[in-house]
Backbone bond lengths (Angstrom), bond angles and torsions (degrees), N, CA, C in turn:
res aa  C-N    CA-C-N  psi(-1)  N-CA   C-N-CA  omega(-1)  CA-C   N-CA-C  phi
1 X - - - 1.485 - - 1.553 110.79 -
2 X 1.271 118.03 124.61 1.441 122.50 -179.57 1.497 111.72 -75.15
3 X 1.352 115.34 146.59 1.376 122.73 175.49 1.511 113.75 -75.16
4 X 1.280 119.16 145.39 1.434 125.25 -178.56 1.594 112.25 -60.00
5 X 1.195 121.46 132.28 1.508 127.55 -178.67 1.565 110.16 -52.81
6 X 1.311 116.96 -44.75 1.483 116.01 178.71 1.524 112.27 -65.03
7 X 1.360 117.02 -38.95 1.422 120.71 177.40 1.574 110.93 -62.71
8 X 1.308 115.19 -36.81 1.486 115.99 178.40 1.490 115.14 -68.97
9 X 1.362 116.52 -25.81 1.438 120.30 173.83 1.519 112.70 -66.83
10 X 1.311 121.23 -27.99 1.435 122.20 -175.58 1.482 117.44 -110.42
11 X 1.298 115.34 -9.13 1.497 117.75 175.89 1.490 113.35 -69.96
12 X 1.359 113.08 128.60 1.503 119.87 171.79 1.454 108.86 -135.88
13 X 1.367 114.94 166.88 1.456 123.87 178.35 1.590 108.63 -62.49
14 X 1.314 116.87 129.21 1.444 116.82 178.38 1.523 116.36 -66.84
15 X 1.286 114.99 -16.83 1.500 118.46 178.81 1.498 115.92 -89.53
16 X 1.342 115.36 -53.64 1.530 115.87 -178.79 1.504 113.28 -104.17
17 X 1.312 117.15 -1.21 1.505 123.86 177.94 1.537 111.80 62.76
18 X 1.301 117.62 21.05 1.466 119.71 177.72 1.529 111.81 -97.80
19 X 1.305 118.54 174.76 1.459 121.27 -177.19 1.523 114.27 -69.24
20 X 1.229 120.12 159.86 1.439 126.88 178.14 1.505 111.17 -118.11
21 X 1.241 118.06 159.41 1.485 124.36 170.23 1.431 110.23 -97.73
22 X 1.352 120.09 121.52 1.482 124.83 179.03 1.547 109.25 -97.70
23 X 1.360 112.32 118.66 1.480 119.18 173.19 1.492 109.20 -110.37
24 X 1.357 115.12 96.94 1.466 123.02 -173.13 1.559 107.92 -58.51
25 X 1.336 118.72 -43.49 1.467 117.76 -174.25 1.523 114.37 -71.90
26 X 1.319 116.09 -13.31 1.482 121.15 176.05 1.537 110.76 -104.15
27 X 1.322 117.27 -2.21 1.521 122.57 -175.28 1.550 107.41 48.07
28 X 1.319 115.30 55.59 1.480 116.90 177.46 1.529 111.00 -147.87
29 X 1.420 112.04 156.32 1.422 120.27 171.10 1.540 105.69 -116.60
30 X 1.304 113.88 139.69 1.493 116.11 -175.85 1.528 111.47 -129.21
31 X 1.319 114.73 137.97 1.402 121.68 175.36 1.548 109.87 -104.14
32 X 1.364 118.27 104.47 1.452 118.88 -173.46 1.546 112.27 -73.66
33 X 1.352 118.82 -17.83 1.505 120.35 176.72 1.476 111.09 -74.46
34 X 1.282 120.71 -41.73 1.450 125.62 177.44 1.444 115.95 -94.41
35 X 1.400 117.50 -11.14 1.410 124.46 -176.42 1.513 111.76 59.76
36 X 1.262 113.62 50.87 1.505 119.79 -179.36 1.461 110.22 -125.32
37 X 1.339 114.98 140.65 1.378 121.17 178.00 1.553 110.92 -118.42
38 X 1.389 112.23 133.03 1.475 118.89 178.46 1.553 108.52 -108.73
39 X 1.292 113.78 135.34 1.445 117.82 -179.46 1.493 113.18 -80.72
40 X 1.287 116.98 157.41 1.501 122.58 172.11 1.489 106.75 -118.81
41 X 1.290 116.05 113.55 1.488 120.33 -176.34 1.527 109.31 -112.58
42 X 1.337 116.14 130.41 1.435 121.22 -176.39 1.529 114.75 47.28
43 X 1.309 116.13 37.68 1.509 122.53 -178.48 1.452 115.32 79.20
44 X 1.294 118.70 2.54 1.492 122.09 -179.12 1.527 111.50 -110.27
45 X 1.324 117.86 119.05 1.452 123.10 179.75 1.576 107.37 -63.21
46 X 1.298 117.81 130.16 1.467 122.59 174.77 1.488 109.10 -97.19
47 X 1.291 119.83 86.31 1.487 124.66 -175.57 1.507 112.09 -95.97
48 X 1.357 111.94 57.57 1.512 117.16 177.41 1.482 103.98 -109.45
49 X 1.319 118.38 124.33 1.483 122.68 179.57 1.507 108.32 -55.01
50 X 1.288 120.27 -42.18 1.446 124.35 -172.03 1.623 108.81 -66.63
51 X 1.289 117.82 -23.22 1.401 121.50 -179.54 1.558 115.54 -100.67
52 X 1.342 114.66 -1.80 1.409 119.65 178.83 1.480 111.77 -72.44
53 X 1.359 114.04 151.41 1.464 118.69 -176.19 1.560 106.08 -105.40
54 X 1.323 118.16 124.45 1.512 119.92 171.51 1.466 108.60 -82.83
55 X 1.345 115.40 124.75 1.496 120.18 -174.98 1.573 109.94 -87.90
56 X 1.328 116.49 149.88 1.428 123.95 178.76 1.546 110.26 -80.22
57 X 1.334 118.41 174.68 1.449 121.86 -178.08 1.538 111.68 -59.79
58 X 1.259 118.29 -37.01 1.517 121.65 -178.35 1.546 110.27 -65.20
59 X 1.401 113.08 -46.53 1.452 117.63 -179.80 1.512 111.53 -69.10
60 X 1.326 118.53 -37.58 1.391 123.58 175.23 1.562 111.41 -54.15
61 X 1.306 111.51 -52.01 1.534 117.67 179.60 1.546 110.68 -59.35
62 X 1.334 117.05 -42.75 1.424 120.34 178.96 1.537 111.68 -60.77
63 X 1.271 120.05 -48.70 1.456 124.91 177.75 1.511 111.98 -64.87
64 X 1.269 120.68 -37.83 1.465 123.46 176.60 1.511 110.53 -63.07
65 X 1.408 116.76 -37.99 1.424 120.93 177.18 1.515 113.06 -68.62
66 X 1.306 115.56 -24.54 1.508 120.30 179.49 1.491 111.29 -94.80
67 X 1.354 120.48 0.63 1.487 121.54 -174.09 1.523 114.24 -54.04
68 X 1.286 118.55 -31.84 1.513 119.68 -179.76 1.541 109.14 -69.99
69 X 1.342 122.14 -16.77 1.446 122.52 175.75 1.491 110.75 -89.54
70 X 1.299 118.76 -13.78 1.485 120.71 -175.17 1.500 111.04 -78.14
71 X 1.329 117.62 154.34 1.447 122.62 170.62 1.547 105.42 -99.91
72 X 1.376 118.60 125.80 1.423 122.49 179.37 1.512 109.64 -81.32
73 X 1.350 114.03 126.08 1.502 117.68 178.65 1.469 109.72 -92.16
74 X 1.361 115.78 176.71 1.425 123.13 174.81 1.515 112.72 66.81
75 X 1.289 118.36 34.57 1.440 122.98 179.31 1.511 115.80 -72.51
76 X 1.353 113.57 -6.17 1.433 120.06 179.37 1.478 119.08 75.82
77 X 1.361 116.06 38.87 1.438 122.26 178.23 1.628 108.86 -59.26
78 X 1.261 112.48 171.14 1.461 115.99 179.21 1.556 111.20 -55.48
79 X 1.302 116.24 154.70 1.435 120.96 178.36 1.518 113.80 -63.53
80 X 1.341 115.42 -25.84 1.400 121.78 178.18 1.526 105.35 -134.59
81 X 1.295 120.31 156.79 1.483 121.67 176.52 1.574 106.31 -60.98
82 X 1.421 109.89 142.54 1.417 117.58 -175.27 1.549 116.02 -54.91
83 X 1.288 118.77 -28.96 1.495 120.68 179.15 1.482 114.09 -87.69
84 X 1.351 117.94 -1.47 1.461 120.50 178.54 1.564 110.86 -77.27
85 X 1.263 118.36 136.40 1.452 117.91 175.32 1.531 111.92 -66.49
86 X 1.331 114.41 145.39 1.493 119.79 176.72 1.497 108.99 -68.36
87 X 1.327 118.69 137.58 1.400 121.72 176.75 1.501 111.87 -108.91
88 X 1.257 117.64 -2.65 1.531 119.51 177.84 1.535 108.25 71.90
89 X 1.342 112.00 178.25 1.469 118.98 -175.56 1.566 110.19 -66.27
90 X 1.265 119.17 153.39 1.451 124.97 176.58 1.475 110.65 -77.52
91 X 1.342 118.45 114.40 1.445 121.54 -177.50 1.503 115.29 -59.13
92 X 1.351 115.06 -26.92 1.448 118.36 174.66 1.535 116.16 -64.78
93 X 1.334 112.86 -17.92 1.507 117.13 -178.10 1.498 112.29 -102.31
94 X 1.289 117.24 3.47 1.456 121.10 179.98 1.539 109.24 -73.89
95 X 1.317 116.53 145.72 1.416 120.36 178.84 1.503 111.72 -64.11
96 X 1.342 118.71 147.68 1.448 123.41 179.75 1.505 107.82 -73.33
97 X 1.348 116.22 139.89 1.508 120.08 176.37 1.507 108.60 -122.70
98 X 1.226 115.73 147.39 1.473 120.44 179.95 1.529 106.83 -115.06
99 X 1.327 115.46 139.38 1.434 120.77 175.00 1.520 111.07 -76.64
100 X 1.342 121.34 140.53 1.437 120.45 179.06 1.543 112.53 -76.97
């Protein structure tokens, strides 16, 4: 199952906050900087550092060779889809004010 395009725009590595490479056919997200792979289970990215797999040199080379096939995540798309109406700031998060 492919990940949603909007989700791919915002997904980043939980450790270094950089983009990931998405390999749909392997159901994984890969961080080439840290050489860590995150599994996608039942269509849900498991972005837990403790559950990431550190890849060896051979696997690193294989993934690097496939980098042109990967979709790069975390490209910084809009916070909401472009056709969604703006809802403004959440009033529940506004700082409290006191009347003088």
